[in-house]
C-alpha positions as CSV (number, residue, x, y, z in Angstrom):
1,X,80.0,79.7,90.8
2,X,77.3,79.1,89.0
3,X,74.8,76.0,89.3
4,X,76.3,74.0,86.3
5,X,79.6,74.7,87.3
6,X,78.9,74.0,90.9
7,X,80.7,70.6,92.4
8,X,78.7,67.3,93.5
9,X,77.9,67.9,96.8
10,X,79.8,64.8,98.1
11,X,83.0,67.0,97.4
12,X,82.0,69.0,100.2
13,X,83.4,66.1,102.7
14,X,86.1,65.6,100.6
15,X,87.2,69.3,100.9
16,X,86.0,69.8,104.7
17,X,88.2,66.9,105.4
18,X,91.2,68.5,103.7
19,X,90.2,71.4,105.4
20,X,90.6,69.8,108.9
21,X,93.9,68.3,108.2
22,X,95.4,71.5,106.6
23,X,93.8,74.3,110.0
24,X,92.3,72.4,112.4
25,X,92.0,75.8,114.3
26,X,89.7,76.9,111.9
27,X,87.7,73.9,111.0
28,X,87.4,71.7,113.6
29,X,85.5,68.6,112.5
30,X,86.1,65.7,109.4
31,X,82.8,66.3,107.8
32,X,80.0,68.4,107.7
33,X,77.2,69.3,109.8
34,X,74.0,66.8,109.0
35,X,70.8,67.9,107.9
36,X,69.9,67.0,111.6
37,X,72.1,69.2,113.5
38,X,71.2,72.5,111.0
39,X,67.6,71.8,111.6
40,X,68.1,71.9,115.6
41,X,71.2,74.9,114.9
42,X,68.0,77.5,112.6
43,X,65.2,76.0,114.7
44,X,65.2,79.4,116.7
45,X,64.0,81.4,113.5
46,X,61.0,79.9,112.6
47,X,59.8,81.0,116.1
48,X,59.6,84.6,115.2
49,X,58.1,87.2,113.1
50,X,60.2,89.1,110.4
51,X,61.6,91.0,109.3
52,X,65.2,89.6,111.0
53,X,69.0,90.2,110.9
54,X,70.9,87.0,111.2
55,X,74.4,86.2,111.0
56,X,76.2,83.6,110.1
57,X,79.9,83.0,111.8
58,X,82.1,80.0,110.4
59,X,79.3,78.9,107.7
60,X,81.7,76.0,106.1
61,X,80.4,74.7,102.8
62,X,76.7,76.4,103.6
63,X,75.0,73.4,105.9
64,X,73.7,75.9,107.9
65,X,73.5,78.9,105.2
66,X,71.3,76.2,103.6
67,X,68.9,76.0,106.7
68,X,68.7,79.3,107.3
69,X,67.9,80.4,104.0
70,X,64.8,77.8,103.4
71,X,63.1,79.8,106.6
72,X,63.6,83.4,105.7
73,X,61.8,85.5,103.8
74,X,61.1,88.6,101.8
75,X,62.7,91.8,103.9
76,X,65.0,89.4,105.8
77,X,68.8,89.8,105.9
78,X,71.6,87.4,106.5
79,X,75.2,88.5,106.4
80,X,77.7,85.4,106.3
81,X,81.3,85.3,107.9
82,X,83.8,82.6,106.3
83,X,87.3,83.3,106.4
84,X,89.0,80.3,104.7
85,X,88.4,81.3,101.1
86,X,88.3,77.3,99.6
87,X,84.7,77.7,101.4
88,X,83.6,80.5,99.5
89,X,82.3,79.0,96.3
90,X,80.0,76.4,98.5
91,X,78.3,80.0,100.3
92,X,77.9,81.4,96.9
93,X,76.1,78.1,95.7
94,X,73.5,77.9,98.3
95,X,73.1,81.4,97.6
96,X,71.9,81.1,94.3
97,X,70.4,77.7,95.3
98,X,68.1,79.8,97.6
99,X,67.2,82.3,95.0
100,X,68.1,85.0,97.8
101,X,67.7,88.0,95.5
102,X,65.0,87.0,93.6
103,X,62.6,86.6,97.0
104,X,63.5,89.5,98.5
105,X,66.4,88.5,100.7
106,X,69.2,90.2,101.8
107,X,72.3,87.8,101.4
108,X,75.9,89.5,102.1
109,X,78.9,87.1,102.3
110,X,82.1,88.3,104.1
111,X,85.3,86.6,103.4
112,X,86.6,88.3,106.2
113,X,87.6,87.7,109.8
114,X,84.3,87.6,111.8
115,X,85.7,90.6,114.5
116,X,86.2,92.9,111.6
117,X,82.4,92.8,111.6
118,X,80.7,96.2,112.7
119,X,79.8,96.3,116.5
120,X,76.6,96.5,117.6
121,X,74.6,95.4,114.7
122,X,71.7,94.5,116.7
123,X,71.1,91.2,115.1
124,X,68.0,88.8,116.1
125,X,70.1,85.8,115.5
126,X,73.4,84.7,115.1
127,X,74.2,80.8,114.2
128,X,78.0,80.0,114.5
129,X,79.5,77.0,113.0
130,X,82.8,77.9,115.0
131,X,84.6,75.3,116.4
132,X,85.4,76.9,119.7
133,X,86.5,74.0,121.7
134,X,89.8,74.2,119.1
135,X,90.7,77.8,119.9
136,X,92.9,79.4,122.7
137,X,90.2,80.5,126.0
138,X,91.0,84.0,125.3
139,X,89.9,83.9,121.8
140,X,86.5,81.9,122.8
141,X,86.1,84.6,125.5
142,X,86.5,87.4,123.0
143,X,84.4,85.7,120.5
144,X,81.4,85.0,122.7
145,X,81.6,88.8,123.9
146,X,81.7,89.7,119.9
147,X,78.2,87.8,119.8
148,X,76.8,89.5,122.2
149,X,78.1,92.5,121.5
150,X,76.1,92.4,117.9
151,X,72.9,90.5,118.9
152,X,70.3,93.1,119.9
153,X,68.5,91.9,123.5
154,X,66.2,89.6,123.4
155,X,68.1,87.8,120.5
156,X,69.4,84.5,120.0
157,X,73.1,82.4,119.8
158,X,73.3,79.2,118.3
159,X,76.3,77.5,118.6
160,X,77.1,73.7,118.9
161,X,79.8,71.9,120.1
162,X,80.5,67.8,120.1
163,X,78.6,65.7,122.9
164,X,81.5,64.8,125.1
165,X,84.2,66.1,123.5
166,X,86.6,68.1,125.7
167,X,86.3,65.4,128.2
168,X,87.6,62.4,125.1
169,X,90.0,65.0,124.4
170,X,91.1,65.2,128.0
171,X,91.2,62.0,128.2
172,X,93.8,61.1,125.0
173,X,95.9,64.0,125.2
174,X,99.1,63.2,127.3
175,X,99.8,67.4,126.9
176,X,99.5,69.3,130.2
177,X,99.2,72.1,128.0
178,X,96.5,71.1,126.2
179,X,94.5,69.7,129.4
180,X,94.8,73.2,130.3
181,X,94.0,74.9,127.4
182,X,90.5,72.3,127.5
183,X,89.8,72.8,130.9
184,X,90.1,77.1,130.7
185,X,87.4,76.9,127.3
186,X,85.4,75.2,129.3
187,X,85.2,77.8,132.0
188,X,85.0,80.2,129.6
189,X,81.8,78.5,128.1
190,X,80.6,77.8,131.5
191,X,80.5,81.0,132.8
192,X,79.3,82.6,129.1
193,X,76.5,79.8,129.5
194,X,75.5,81.1,133.2
195,X,75.1,84.7,131.9
196,X,72.5,83.9,129.5
197,X,68.8,82.3,129.7
198,X,69.8,78.6,127.6
199,X,68.3,75.4,126.6
200,X,70.3,73.1,124.9
201,X,69.1,69.9,122.3
202,X,70.9,66.8,121.8
203,X,71.1,65.7,117.9
204,X,72.5,61.9,117.8
205,X,71.7,61.9,113.8
206,X,75.1,63.8,113.4
207,X,78.7,62.9,112.3
208,X,79.9,63.3,115.4
209,X,76.7,63.5,118.0
210,X,76.5,66.8,119.0
211,X,74.8,69.3,121.2
212,X,73.3,72.5,119.9
213,X,72.9,75.2,122.4
214,X,70.6,78.3,122.2
215,X,71.1,81.3,124.3
216,X,68.8,84.8,124.9
217,X,70.6,87.6,124.8
218,X,69.3,90.1,127.5
219,X,69.7,94.0,128.5
220,X,70.9,92.7,132.3
221,X,73.0,90.3,131.7
222,X,74.7,91.8,128.8
223,X,74.8,95.7,128.7
């Protein structure tokens, strides 16, 4: 989509809400993430020299994509995976806005399931916008193990959760099966965190407030 034909930015919010209602499991928020969360999610990129290989999973309308591309330099590579075709024009827009090719950045948009990514790709950074708390526990475990396999030793995975989202959902839902699913997801995520060096950053200026989590893969824990 050319810049002249691109929809105005405010339409991203309407589109995101529509996709949230239609595809709750794949689109886990009612609005795109804000710039403060995007800065927190991409902060590790600024701390590493190039060339860098970056994977973005579940890019949506490209809020994180834009923040990633702003930090990339000539010789860097970005692979973007987004399964929902509705969001693809927005990702093309981010790529064009950033003038990725003109700046010597290889940016490829993959309109498919992340599980089709080549194993052992050796990424330096993975930035995930996937709504893990909406997934079945087995799928959460599968995605986390996939991230592990795709990262090189010393590589960093960044993902986010909304603050107290599982606790809030658990307090509101009456379905025992849904409560059990939330508990199982929490167990999977906590076990994954325990295997890696990690730190978290609370982002209050987001709708809703969120926490960015950054995990470093090491050879002992992952191989």
